[in-house]
N, C-alpha and C positions, 0 to 999 in steps of 0.2 A: 508294404505304404508305409508313411508316417502315422504316429498315433494321435489323437486328438484327445486332448488332455482337458477334462470340464475343471469345475473348482470341486478336487476331491481332499479329501482328509491329508496331512503329509503322510501318513503311513500307507494309505494306499495312493498317492501320488505317486511315491516312489517305486511302490513295487510293482504301479502296472505301465510305467514310460517305457516303451521299446521304440527299439531303432530298427531301419528300414535300411537294407543294404540297395532299395532301390534309386535311382539318380533322379526320375519324375517325381514330383511332388505336387499336387494338386490341393492345395488349404481348402480344409471342407467349407463350401459357402454358409454351414451350419455355424461356424465361427463365430462367438459373441464378442464384443470389445474387451478385451483385459483376458481372453483365453489363451493357454499357450498351446502352442504347434511345437512340436519337436521333430527332429531329423536327423540322421548322420549324415555328411556333405559325401565321406567314401571319395575324396578324389575331386567330384562335381554333383552339385545337385540344382536341379530343374525347377523351381518352385513357381506357380499357377498362383495368381493373388488377384483380386477383385478389389479395386480401388476405387468402388464407384461411390461408398458412403464413407471411406478410413482408410488410414495410412497405416503403416506397419514399425513396427520395433524388431529390427535382427537382432539378436546377440550370438555372436560366432567364438568360440571355446575351444581350446585345445586341452585336451586330456591328459596327452603324454608330458610325461616328468621325467625330465635326464637333470644328469650331473651337469651337464654343460649348460651353464646359465648364461654363454652367450649364444647358445642355439634359439632358431625363430623356425617358426613355418610360415609360408607365403598363403597368402590367401586374394582372390579378385572377387566384388559383387558389381557384376553388371546389370543396369536398370533397363527395364523395356525401351527397347527402340533406342539402343546407346548408340551414338555417332561420332562419339571422341574415343581417342586412345587412353587408356585406363589411366588415373591421377595415383601416381604412387607415394603413398605416408609412408614414409620412414620414422621408422621407431626412434624417440628422440635417445641421445646417450644419456647414459646416467653415473657420471665420473662418482667414486664414492668420496663421503664426506670423513670427517675423522671421528664422528659418532659409528659411521658403519665399519670404518677399519678397525675400532675401539671393536665392537658388539660383535663382529667377524670373530676376531681374534681369542673374545671371552669362551664364546660358544665353540670354538676350535679345539680349546684349550681343556671344555668339558669332556671335547671328542677322543681327545688325546687321553685325558685322564682315565675315561673310561675303558679304555681299548688295555691301558697298564694294569688297573683291576680283573679287568677278565682274563687275563692273562697270568697276573699275580695276585692274587684275592687277599685283603688286607682289611684286618678287623681291630679298629683302636680301642686302644686299652683309656679307659674311664678315668682316671683317677676322682675317688670321691671329694667333691668342693662341698666344705659347709657352709661357708659365707661368702661374698664377695669380696674382692679387694679391696682395699680403703680407698675413698674419693682422695683425689691429692698425689695418689701413687703413680709411679711412669714404669711405661712397659714398652720394647722394643718391636718393631713389626716389620717383616721384610716387604718391601714392594718391586714387585719385579718388574725389569724395565715396558714400558706398554708406551703405544702411541708415542706421544710428546717428549714422554721421560725416557730416554735415551738410553739408559743402563739400571743396572740393579739398586737400589738405592733400600736405607735402612731411618725407616719413623720412628722417633722418640717421642710418645704422647703421653699425656697425664690422663689421667682417669678423673673425669669432670662430673659425671650423671649415673646415677645405678636405678635401675626399677626392676619388679620381681621378673620380667621376662627378658631384660636386656641391658646390656654396659655401654657408654658413650665413653671414647677416647677423644683425646684433642691432641694435632700435631703442635708440639713447642714452637716450633719454626713455622711463622705466619707472615715471611718474608715474602713480598711477592703480589699479595691479593689487592686486589682492586678494590675491592668491597670490604666494609666491615663486619668481622666473622659475626658468627651467630652465638649469642651471649651462653652461659651455661644455665642461667634460668631458662633460657629458651629451648637450649637443648635437653633438660631437663623435663620439660613440659613435653616436648616431642616425644621421649619416653614413655611417661605417662600414659600420652594418646594412643601410642604403638599401644600399651599393655591392654588399653581398653578396646581398641577397634581392629585394627590389622591383625596384631596375633590371633587373638581367636579366630576369628575372620577366617584369614588364611589357614591357620589349620584344621579347623573343621570341613572348611570346604577341601582344602586337595590334602591333607595329611600332614603329619607330623614335621619338623624339622632336623637336620643331624643335631647330635650334643657329643662332639667330638671331644670336646674336654669337660664333661661331664658337672659343667657348671649350670646347667638348665637355665641359660642366657644365649642370647644371640649379643654379637659382637657389633658397633658402628666406629666406625675411624673416621674421624672429621679431619681432613688432610689436604694440605695446599696441593698434594701432589695429581691430585685429581683433576684440578684445573691445569694442570700443565699437559697431560691426556690430550687433551682438547676435544670437543660434540659432545661431553658427555656431564652427567650433575652424579653420578654415583653407579658403580656396579657391585655385583657379585664375583667373587673370584672362587672356582671350586678349587682352586690349590692353595688355598687357606687352611682348607681341612684336612689338609694332607702332609705328611713327612716327604722329605727331598727324596728318601727312597722309593716312595712310590707316586713321584712327579709332584708333588707338592711344594710348597715354598716353605716350608718348616713352623708358618705362625698355628697352625694346630688350634684352628678358632673356628667357630662359625660367626664369621665375619664380614661386613660389608664396608665396602669403602666410600666415602661421601665427601662432597664439596662443602669446606666448612663456610663459604660466604653467599650461601641462596635465600632467599625470602622465605622468614619461618613458616610461611603459609604453604609453603611448595613443597615440604619436607613429609608430607603424610602421604599423599600419594607415592613420591620416591620411596620412602622403607617398603612401603608396602609391596612395590613394584619389584624391590629387588630381593624382599624376603620371599616370593614365591619363586625365584630364580633358585636362592638357597632350597627351600624345600624339595622342587623338582628337580633337581642333582641329586638330592638327599635320597628320593624316592624310585627315581629311574635305576641309580648308581649305587650309591652308598650303601642302603636300604635291600637292594636285588643286585648283587653281588653278578656281573655278566649282564645286567641289562645295558641297555641304548639310553644315549645322553639324547634327551630330547632333541628334536629338528629346531631350527631355530625359529623359523616360522612361527608352528605351532609353540615354542617356549614364549615368543614373546606375544604370541596373542592370547597366552594365558595370563599374563602380567599386565597386561592393559586391561583385561577381564578384571583383574584382582583392583585397578585403579576405581572401576565400577562398583567393586562389593564397598571400598572404605566411601562411596558418595564423593568419590572427585574425578568423575567423568571429564568436566572441565577444565578445573584447575590441573589436572596430571596431563592434559593434553590428547586426548581421545579425539576431542572434535578435528583437530589438526591433522591426524593421520589418516580419517576417515574422508576429509575434504582431500586430501592429498591424492588419497587412491580414486576419490570418484572424479577428480578434475582431470586424469590420464588414467582410466584403469586398463587401457593397451598398453602400459607401460611397465605392467608389474607381474610380476609369476607368484598366484600364491603361496606356491611351496617354495618361495625362491630362499636366496641366501639372507641373512641381515643386512648384507653387502646392498641390498635395493632397501632398505632403511624404512623410512617414513612409509612410501608407498606399500610395499610386502607387510609391514606393521597393520596397516589401515584396513589391506586384505584380510590376513590372519585374523584380526580381532571380529572384522565381519562376518567372517565366514561363523568363526565361533560363537560371537553373539548370538547368529539366527540359530543356532544350533541349541544354546542355551533357553532361546525364547521359545523353543518349540518343544525340546526335549525335559527342560528343566536343570536347574543348577547341580541338581545329582550328578548329572555325565561327568563333574569337572573332578572329582576326586578319581574318577576311574583311570580320566586321563591322564592323570597324575602317579596314580599308583599302580605303576606298569613298569616293564623293562621295553616295551613296546614303544614305535616313534615315529611320527610322520604320519603318514593317510593308512596306516596299517595300524596305529594305535588307533586313529580316529574311528575306523570300520570295525575293529574288538569291540569299542565300546559302544557306536551307535549300533551296529548288527545289519547296517546295509551298506551296498558298494560305496568306494568313496566317489564311483559316477556320478550314482544318484543322488548325492547330497550337493556335488557342485552343481548339478544341471538345477536343482532346485533353490542352491544360493543365486544362480545368476539371474532366474527370474526373479525371487525377491529384491536383489539390486536396485530392479527396473519399478516392478510392482507396487513393492511395497508405500504405503500412504497416499498413491494416486488415486483410491477409489474405483479403480478399474478391474477389480478383481475383491471379491471378499472372504476369498478361501484364505483362513488364517496361516496356511501353509507360505503363504505369499508376502508375509507381511511381518516385519519388528515390531515386537511390545515394547522392548525397552525403550522409556520415557526421551528420552536423549535422540532417538532416532523417529519416532514417531509419538507426533503431542497428543497426550491420552484424549482430551475431551473432543477434538475434533477427529481424529483418527490420520489426521496429514502426516505427512512425512516435515519432517525437522530438520534433513540433510539434503544437501542438493541432489539431483539426480546424477547418473553416470554420465559424463561427456561423451558423446555420439557425434557420426558423422551424418552428412546429409546427402542421399542420393535420391534424383528424379526424376520421373519417365522420361528418356531420351538425353537423359543426363549423361556426365563423364562417368565412367566406369570407376570404381575405387579397388587400388590393389594396396594391399600392406603386410603385415607381418603381425605374428601371433606369439607371444612367450611361452615356453610350456608351462601349463594352467593358468595363462593368461585368458581375456577374453575384449574383445571389442563390440562396439553398442553401433547400430547403422540405423538411421530414420529413415523409410522407404515411403516415398511419397509420389502421387501419381494420379492419374485419373485413367476412368474404364475399368472393361471388365476383363478377365480372362490374360492379365497381363505376366508377363514370362520374366521372372528374375531367376539371372543365373550364378550359382556359389562355384566356385572353385578353390582348393584349398591343397598342399599337400599331404598326400596319405597319411605320410611317417606321425603327423601330428595329431591323429585319433580327432578330428576337427569337428566339432558337434554346430547343430543351429538350434534356435528358438526363434518363433515367428509368433510375435503376438500382435492381435490388430489394436489399434489406435483412435479414438476420435480425429477429423482432420484437425492439421495444427496444435496438435495436445500439446500442451504443460504444463507438467504436474505445479501444483501451488503449494508451497511451504509455510508451514505454521513454525516458530521456535516455541521450544518450551519456556515456562513461566523462567526457569531457574536452567537453560539453555548457556545464559553467559556468564563467566567466570566473573566473581565478587557480586554479581547485581542478581537480583531476583524482582522480574516483574512484574506488575500486577494481575496481568491478564497475557493469554498466548498473542505473540504478535506474529499478523499475517503478511507474506511475501506478497502478495498482490494488490497494490494499491493504484490510485486514481490519480493524475495531477489536478489540483485543483482542490481537491477533497483534503482535509486534513483530517490527523489522527494522532493521537497522543502515546507515546511511551513513557511509563510511569514505573515505579517501582521502590525496592528498598536495597542499600548498599551497608555490609555489617560491618566492614573499616570506616571506623568514625573518624580515621584520618582523610578520607576523601572527602571533599569539599565541592567540587563540580564532575558532570559525569558527558561530554562529548560522544555525540551520536554525529558517526562520519560515515556518509554514504559515497562509494567511489565508485564513480562508472568502470564498466566492465570494458567498454570500448575507447578509454580513452584517460587522461589524467587528470580530469576533472573529477572533485569533491565537494560535496556538501556539508557543511557540518552546523549541529544544532545542539548548543551548550545549556544545561540545566544547574541547577544549584542545587547542591544538597543539603538540605535542613532537616535536623534531627534524624539523619538517617535515610532521608525519603527523598527522591527528585520526579521530576514529570515536566515532558516536553512535547507540547502539539509540535507536528511534523507538517508541512507542506510542501508540493512541489509545483513550481511555474509548469505552464504547457509546454515549456519549451524545454524543460527537464524531464520528458519522458524518455525513458529507456530504463538501462538492466544496473542493477549496483548490488555492491554488497555491503552490507551493514557491520560496522566493527564500532562497539562503545569504546572509548576510552576514558579514564578516570585519573582527577586530577588530587596529589597528594600535597607533594611538598615542593617548593619552587615553582617554575613556568612551564613545566615538561609534564604533557598529560601520558598516563601507561596507558598502554594498547591489550584489550582482553583480543576472545576469538573473536571468530567472524558468523555472520547468518548471509546466506544467500543462496541464489541469485533473487533479487527482492523486484519484483516487475513493475514498475510504476506507466500504467497505462495513460497513454493520450486524454484529453477532457474532451469529452463530448461535446459539451455547451460552450467551450472555453474560459468559462466562470470561475473562478478564483476566491475563495472564502478561507480568510484568516480565521483562526479560533480564537475566542475573549481572550484568552491567556497567553496568546503567544508570543508576544514578548516578556520577558521575565521582569517580574517589580511593580508590573501593570494590567489590569484587567478591563477591558472593554466592557459597556454595558450590553454589546449581542458583538456577535461576528462579524468582521470587517472585509466587507468585498473588496476584494483587488482588481475588481472592474468596473470602471467609473465612465461618465458620459459629460462632457462639458456642458457645462451652463446649470448643472444640476448638481446643489450643494448636497452637502452630507457633515455629519459630524463625528469627529472621532471624541465620544466622552466615554469617561470610564473612573476606576479606583486605582490610585497608588498604594498597590498590595507590600511595596517596601516603605516603611513610613519617612525612610530618609531623604525620597525625591521631593523637593519643591518646587521644580519646574520641568515640564517635559518640551523637548522641540522633537517636532516632526519635520524630516528634510525628505524633499522629493527629490533626486538626482535624474537630470533626464540622460538615458543613456545614449543615444547620438549626438547630442552636443552638452557644451558646457554648464548649460542654464541648473540654476538649482531653485526650487519653491522651501520657503520656511513656514512654519507655522507653529507658534509658541504659545502654551497654555499653561497657565499656574495652579498649582496644587494647593488646596484650600479646605481644610477638612477632611483631608485625604482623597480629594475629589477635583478631578481636571475636565476640560467641557474645550474643545477647538475645532469651530465648524471649519469646512474646507470647501472650496470649490475651484475648478479649473474654467477659465476662459476658451474659447474656440483655439486661438493662437496657443495653447499649452497641449492640445492632443498629443499623444507621446506615451513610450512606456518609459519607467522610472523606476530608479532602485527606492525603494521605501526604507528610508533611515530613520531609527528611532534612538535619543538621546536624552540621558537624564543629570540635571542638575540637584546636587546633595547639599554638601556643605558650602564647596568653596565656588570660583567664579565660573570653572569649566563645566562643560557638559563632559559625562561619561557615555561613551558607546554602548550602548545596550544589545541592540539587534539589527538584521535589516532584512527584506524580504525583496529580491532580484527583478520582480516582473508585476510593477504596479500600472496597468495598461488603461490608460484615458483615451477614449475613443470620443471624436467629433458627434455629436447632436445632430439632429435632421434639422434644426437651425441656428443662427449663434445667437442666440437670445441667452442670457446668463439670469439665473435666480440664486440669491444668497439667502441660506436659511436665518428664520426669522431672529434666530441669535447668533449671529454671526460675530457681529461686533461687542466688543467686548464691553460691559457696563449696560448697554443696549441692550433690551428684547421687542422688537416690533409684532404687532397684534397678525403681521402675514409677512410672508417671504418676502425678501426687498427683492425689485429688479435692478439687478445692475442694468439691463438694457432698456432704456427709457426711448416711446413714441412720442415725438414733439406733438403739441397740441392736444395731448392727453392727459389727464389730471393725475397725480401720483399722491395719495395719501400716505402722510409720516402721522403714524399715531404707533403709542406704546408704550414702553415703561421703563426707567433707570433703575440703576442700584443706588444710584448717588441720591437720597431721600434731600439732600439739603439742597439740591442744584435746581435750579427754577427757571433757569434759559438756558437753551440749547441752540448750539449755531450748526447749520448744516454747509458744507463750503463746497464747491464746485471749481475746481481753478482746471481751467483750459490748458491745451498744449502751448495755445498763444492768445493772449487778449485778457480780458480783466475778468477776475473771478465770477460766480454766481453765487449770491449768498442768502437763505432763507435762516429768520430767526425765530422758536417757535417756544412759546412760552409752556412751563412744567408747573404742574399743580399735582400734590400729594404724590409725587413721581410719575404721573402720567404727562403725555404730550400728543397732540392730535392737531393735525393741519396739511390740507391739500396743497400741492406744489405743482406746477405747470412750466412746461419749456415751449417756447415759440420756434416756429421754423427755422426762423433765423439764428438759433441757437445750437443747431445740430454741432455734434463733434465728439471728441473725445477728452474726459474730464478725470483726475484725480479726488474721489471724495473723500472730507475728513469730518470727523464728528467732535465737537466742543461742547463741554458741559461748566456751567458757573453760576454765578450771580449777577442776575438784573442789576446795572448800575456800576459795577466794575469795569475794567481797564483790560483785564485779559480773562481769556476763557482758558482753561487747560484742554490738552489735544486728549481723546479718548482712544479713537480706533480711524480705520479709514480702509479703503479698497480703490483698488485701479486695475484696469481700467473699466469707467462708466461710461457707458455711448448713447451718444442722444441720436438718433435719426427719424427721418423724415419717412413717413409712408402715404404712397398716392390716397388718394381718395378719404383721407382723416380729417376731418374738420377741426379746428382747434376751438376748444370749447374750455370756459373758465370755469373749475370745479366747484363746488357746492359749497365746500369749506375751505376757499382760497382766502378768503378777506377775514381778518379778527376779529372776532365778535360777531360774528352774521354766519348765518346757515340759508344758503339760496334755497329754493324751491326747487331750481332744474339749472344745471351748467349755463352759465351766460355764453351765448355765440358772441367768439372773436372776430366771426365772418360775419358781414350783416349785410343787406342792401340798400338802397334808397327806397323810402315809400312803403317798408317793411318794418314793421315796429319789431321789438326786442324787450321781453319782459324782464326787471330786472326785479325779483319780489322774493321774500324769506321770511326770516323771523331772527331778533337779536339772541344771541347766548348771554348778555347783560343786561341784566333789568335796567340799569341806568344810560343805557343809551337808549333817547328819544328820538335821536334827530341824525340822516344820514346825508353826508353830499357828496356828488359825483362829479369828477371833473374828466371832460374828453380834452386832452391838447396834444394838438397835428403833432405829427413826428417829420413833417416831408414839408415842413416850411409854410403851410395853410395856417387859416384861421382857427384858434380854441374854440372848442362849443361852450356855450354858457352855462355853470355851474350848476346840478340840480340839487334842492334840498328836498328831502325826503321825510316827512317826520313819521314817528314809528306810532303807532295805536295798538295798544291792547299784546307787544312784543311783534307786532307783524309790522311790514313795510312791503312797497308795492308802485314800481313806476315804469310805462313802458316807454322806451327812447325809439324815435324815429328820426333819422339821419339825413339830410335836403342835399349834404356835402359828399362826395367821395374823397379818400385819402386813407393814410394810417393816422392812428389815436393813439394817445397812452390814456390808460384807463386809471384813476384816481378814487379812492376811496376813502374816506373818513366819516369817523362814526363817533357818537359822545352824546353830552347833554345839551337840550336846546338851549340854545343864548349864551352857550359857552364856546370856550375854543374846541373846535373838533379834535379827537386825537386821529390820526394815521391809520388806517384800517390796513391798508394793501395797494399795491397799484399792478397793472399789466400793461405789458409794453407791446403792441401788435394787435390792436384789434383794427379790424380791415371795413372800409365802405366802398361797397362797389355797387355800380349800374345794375338794373334790374335785368335778367337772366336766369338760364337754367343755371342749375349747381347741383355736380352728381356726388354724391358720397356714399361710403361706407362702414357698417359700423365695428367689423371687424378685417383687417388686413389680410390676415393670412388665415388659411383653411387648413388645419391638421387632420389628415384621415385616420392618422397612428397605423395600425399592423393590419394589414389584409392579406388573407392568403388568396393564391395564383389562384385563377378561376373562378374567386368571389368577386364580388362588388359592394361598395360603402358610399351613401349619398351624404351630402352635406349642404344645407340652403345658404346661399351669400344673396344679401338682400342690398337694393341699392335703392337710395335715400335722393329726393330731388330737393333741396333744400333752397334753391332758387324762387325766382318769382313768374317765370316762365318755365312753359311744358317742355319736359326733357324727352329728346327721342335716341334711343339704346340701337343704335344702328348692328352692333354684330358683338358676338361673345367668342373670342378666339382661345384655342387652348395651344399650348405650347409643348403638350403632349397627347402623342395618341390617347395615352392613359386615363386623359381626363376627357369628360364631356359637360354640354351646359346646354339644361334645356329650361325656357326656351331661350335664344340667341338675338332677339328685338325685341324691341316693346316701348313704349309712351308711356312716360310717367308726369303726371299732373304736378304743376306748383304743392309741394309740402305733403307729397304722397311718396309710396316706394314699390317697389316691384319684387319677387323672389325668385330666383335663378337657382334649379338643382344641378349641383355639378356631382357627379357619379366618377370616382377611382375604379376602376378595374385592372389591376396587376394581372400581367401574365406570367410571371415568374417571379425569382427572387429579386432583390435587389430596391434602393431608396427612390422616390420621387420627388424631386426641386424642380418642382414647373412654376407655370404662372398662367394666371387666365387676363388675357388683353379687355377691356371694355372700351367699346369705340362708340362716343355720343358726339351731340352736339353742344357740349358744354366748352364755350368759348377759352377757359385757362385749363380744363383737362379732358380735352376732347377724346385722350387715351389713358386708361386707368388701367395699372398693372395689381393683380392680385394674387400673391403665392399662393400656394400649393406645395404641401408635404406630404410623404406618408411612405410605407415600408412595405412592401411586397414579399409575402414567404411563399417558400417553396411550396409546391402542394404536397401534400400528406396522403402517400396513397395506403389506405386502409383495407389490409389482408391478414387474415390466418394465416399460419405455418403450422403444420403438425412437425411432432418431433417424439419417436417410439425409443424406447428405452431395449427393445429388442427385434430383429427382425424374423427369429423364429425362436420356438419353446420345445425344448424336449423334456418329456417327463419321465425320461429311461423307465426302469421297470415297476407296476402294479397292479397285485394280484386282484383277480377280478374278483367284485364285489365292494372293492375298496375304491379310494377317489385320492387324486392328487391334487392339491392347487398352486399355482404360481401367479405371479400380479406381472401386468403389463401396465406401465405408464405411459399415458397419452400426454406431451405436451404441447401448452402452444406458444409457440415460439416468436408468432407474428405481433401484428400490431392490432387487431378487430377479434371481435369474439368465433371461437372455434366452434364451430355447431357438427356434431356425430349424430347422424339421421340414423345409421342404421350398425349393428356387429354381425355379420352373418357369417356360419359356417358352412363350408363345402368341401365336398370329398365321399369319395365312398366310404370312408370313416367317420364322418359328419357327426354321426350320432354319438359316438364315443366321447365327443366334445361339447363343452358350452362355454360361453363366454357373459356376464354381468358388472354392469349395466348395458342396456344393449342402443341407448340413445341418453345423449348428455350436450351439456354446453360447456367450454372451459375458457374465461377470459383471458387476454392477454399477460403473458408471463405465468398462465396457471398449471396446474396439471389434473390428471384425473386418474386414478388408479382402474384397471380392466380385470378382474379374477378371473381367471384362462382355468376350468375345470376338466380333467382327464378320469374320464369312469369307464375302466374299458367292461364293456357286455360279455365278450370273448376273450378269452387265449390268443397271444399273436402281436406283431407290429401294426402299429397302425397309425395313420397319418391324415392330416385335413390341412384347409387352408381357412385360417382366419380372413375376413376381409371388412376392413372399416371405412365405411362411406363417410363424407365430412366436404365441407364447404370450401377447403384449401386445395392449393393446388397437388397434383398428383392422387386423387382420389380414383378408387378407392384406393388404402395400403394394405398391403399383403401381409400376414406374419404365418409362419410354414409351423403346421403341430405335430411333434412327433412323441410315440410313448408305447410302450409296451406291455401288452397285459400278460400277464402269468397267472395259468389256471391254478384255480384254489385247492389245497390237500384237502385230500378226504381224511376228516380226521383230526383232531388237534396233534400238531409233530409231537413225535417223542424228543426227552433231553436226552434220552439215551443213543447220542451221536453215534459212538464207536460201536455200539452194538455188542457191549459184553455183559446186558443184563443190569448196569449200573451204572449209576448218573455220580460219575469222580471227577478225577483231575485231568481223566484222558482224554472225555467231552468237556473239560475247562477251557481244556487248551486248543481244541477244536473249535472252539466256541469263540476263544478269543480273538483268532487267526482270522473268521467270519463278521469280527464286529466292526459294525463300521460301513457296511457294505448295503448292497441294493439282494435283495432276495430273488435271485437270478439261479438258473441251475443248480449247480450243486449247493451255492447258497441258501436255497429257497427252504430249505430242512431245519436251519436255524431260525427262521422266523416266525418263535412262536405265538407271537400274537396277531399272525395275520394282516400285520400293516405295510406289507412290502418291505421293509427295513429291517437290518439286524440290530436293533439299539436298546436301549435301556430298559423299554418294556418286557423284551425278549429277554435280559438280564435279568431282572428281577423275579421271572418266573422260572428260570432255570436254577436260581438261587435258592426259590422254594423247594425244587425238585433235589438238590443237591446233598448228596449220601443216600440216597432212597434205593432201593431196589426196584426195577422195573419188569 
């Protein structure tokens, strides 16, 4: 049967894994998420899997290595209840590139030379070189035909730089170069850098280089011919070290050929990479005549590791190798020729990188200083079968940085592969195929020492998955349980990107509508901008966020709109000179989850050069004003333009904001007709007349409010600040107070003009004193309509008033039941005690009383002039006493009148104080009215209720009979529905809103009465029902089984079980009980607790065996969530105590010596079971450091 592998140390893991020839495999039910189950396919394997609460990662790999690189091994994976023919996935063709051919030729040349030297050994005579050639001297070098160089050539080169460990020659012929070649000074700097870093690192780690010419230096030849080869920037040719009689080209130098026109920063990793090839050939072949030249895959893997040593993982391109391999691991063979280029290099690099992370850098020297090659070399150095190493590597590729398994054997520690602070993987997971229960089987092919990854997903227990493969390929399988729909989260380390160092690691998990900031430093002073490009993986769309680089620093907030949720790859680009950006390496996949709320908030510094006072919501409601206020961080900005471009039609809204003292302010409001989705664009005016584009956000959403009312912010109008928000929806008959302050302290008069679509303007003149103004205005029912509002400020007595600001549309509407009342501050110089009714009845007095605001006013005159051809009423003079006035008006004739008021000094001409067109006098009757024409219930949860009071007034002279109160919606009810209201009295009606689900209410109540004018009065009702939230806890356990392995009787072992509440109500655990025949050997604490939503509680489970033998029990957790009780299986083995302390003389020779040490070392790290029990000197059930210290104390002593 297959072996269940728990989280073991690497040494134990690789030595314990065993394969079974059996075909039927039941993956143990105790297998935890992240554990690894291994089995041989052996032609066919039937895997029984439990999909109840998990999916599985299946890794298939072929251990067979062949000389034939075109060889493949077929496989088929059939999921449970497969009902369709297998889907055949063909391996993509891999046409060789120029670089492929070049590398293959170089390594083939090394093998050819190694074979020549094996048959005819060669020991070069090394002349004593006392000093380097003079700079400026020339030398000729042989350049054999290679790649695009179709015939042998001779290069004449000039010595341009010398260091302690290197010479650099430059080809005197630079014809055909497309770029400017590196300068002599730059080459000299390269050599000095090589002396300081690459040379000591490579020679100390891998061994000494050859020195065939005895000058103690290596040689770099910068020649245009390298560019003509195609696909490479440099290479080491073993032929240069040998005479033509031994297969060489006669250069007799330890030399490397380099392209002369690359970026200077590129050469450090290139020189180190090629220098490893030179050292590798020397150590394998020249220093060990008869040794094999290293296999291409291993040689290249070592050179790419060398780039890590000199700190150029990103600049050298190792990221690209890794991503190429992981993007299609099934296409590449680990031990393939360099013909497979980037993918094979990526595989070899990751294989070796894992060995170095596990075993240490010390393995690199022995891998080079040997005559062995390929897998045999690796086995000899590591001391383990290549099959075991490959198996660990396959599991590591998937598990590293996933948090599914904490065994260090399954993790990369190198910071470019695993981000150090979070432990998350920094590189993409291997590409995988997906198979579902009942889905289409998958058929494909494995390359020799190649692998493929398959995600198995389904439901139900005891589901059978059939895996079949060519037996010739020695195909193996790893099965790893994973959480349902598991996808690993990636985190980019701070130095992941070329030329950039981030301020903090960058997570690949983001959410639409929630901003995050990418910031950091750029070492190259020539970089002026950084562009963050997010490219969709499922389409051509890309998002670009650009940041200026100031003093080597950049910072760019990033926000995704809800419609931009998806999967991306992030690639930063750098702008140096000219209009084009230079690319760097990429990070991804970056997964942008959809917004739960749909809300989008832009960070305060989202737009370059501006900083808002607070984050800006990109989700707005019509009628509700907001302000775009902030600081211009770019001192050159003089004005800001905010443009809202409608996405579904050509409408554009523009809002301008001047910058004064570094500050800008622009109130914004959308009317109901402007609801929709906009592109929010920001422009800045600096020195000239044009506006410069800054940036935009593509999805600024404006939704229609519950009502059509529009409220403007108090500071909406330039130069004017109202004391309260300004209503752009005005109800006829209801007074509107215009009060506030003006910025222009010289102004003493304000004109407020309402221009209708047709007809005459309505204008109000307001006095301004000390920068303040205050006056009530009112519209009569006859003035309903749509207006353009304009404000003018100036000096009293002048003929023109400058325009200040305005807004349109302003809507004046009639609301049934609302009676017109002249506001208390309507007449200049007077303050009424109460609004004066504009609707009065014959025989009912209307009081006109109040106080004068100017003590010089001692008399008031009131005229009522007929507007319908009737007789005017006699002027009423009212004397002012003690600043007060009062007069009751009783009318005897029905009609419509213009009320004109004058106020001034008694005995003199009385100045005009104001007029109101529309006082109506009617015969006695019942007169219904409401104070609130609309009921706003706000938000109410489904199943709940909210009550509001509607007050009905009778302002008439006769009793009012309310016959009924009808509702347009079954969600609205009114109580009582009938009433009799005496003249001058009122009645209260209770109105309830009871939503049954989510949705907006836009209803109305209709009040039926005997009012002869308004027998049917409508009162609108608005509200929003919210979906009912069902509160319930939900339990999640970190494990469904705990295994304690072996514990010596008298000792204890503890494990932690994490209980999480993934619901939205408090989880209550009433008890934790252990049952079963062996329950006495286990205990759990705490036994009762509560867990808040989103919280967790750790339960400590203890195994204290009271006797030897395997023990099992069940932990039951009783709780208030679904599925109670939850059960966890417990297992452990009690180990009998030893009689007396164990002796450290393990081999029984009477002395604690090296023989005992080697036996102890083999058992170190294991459980004290069976034959290992004698090594457990401290009796804690494990052979560990405590035992080592006891052993060390006894070492060298007689027993």
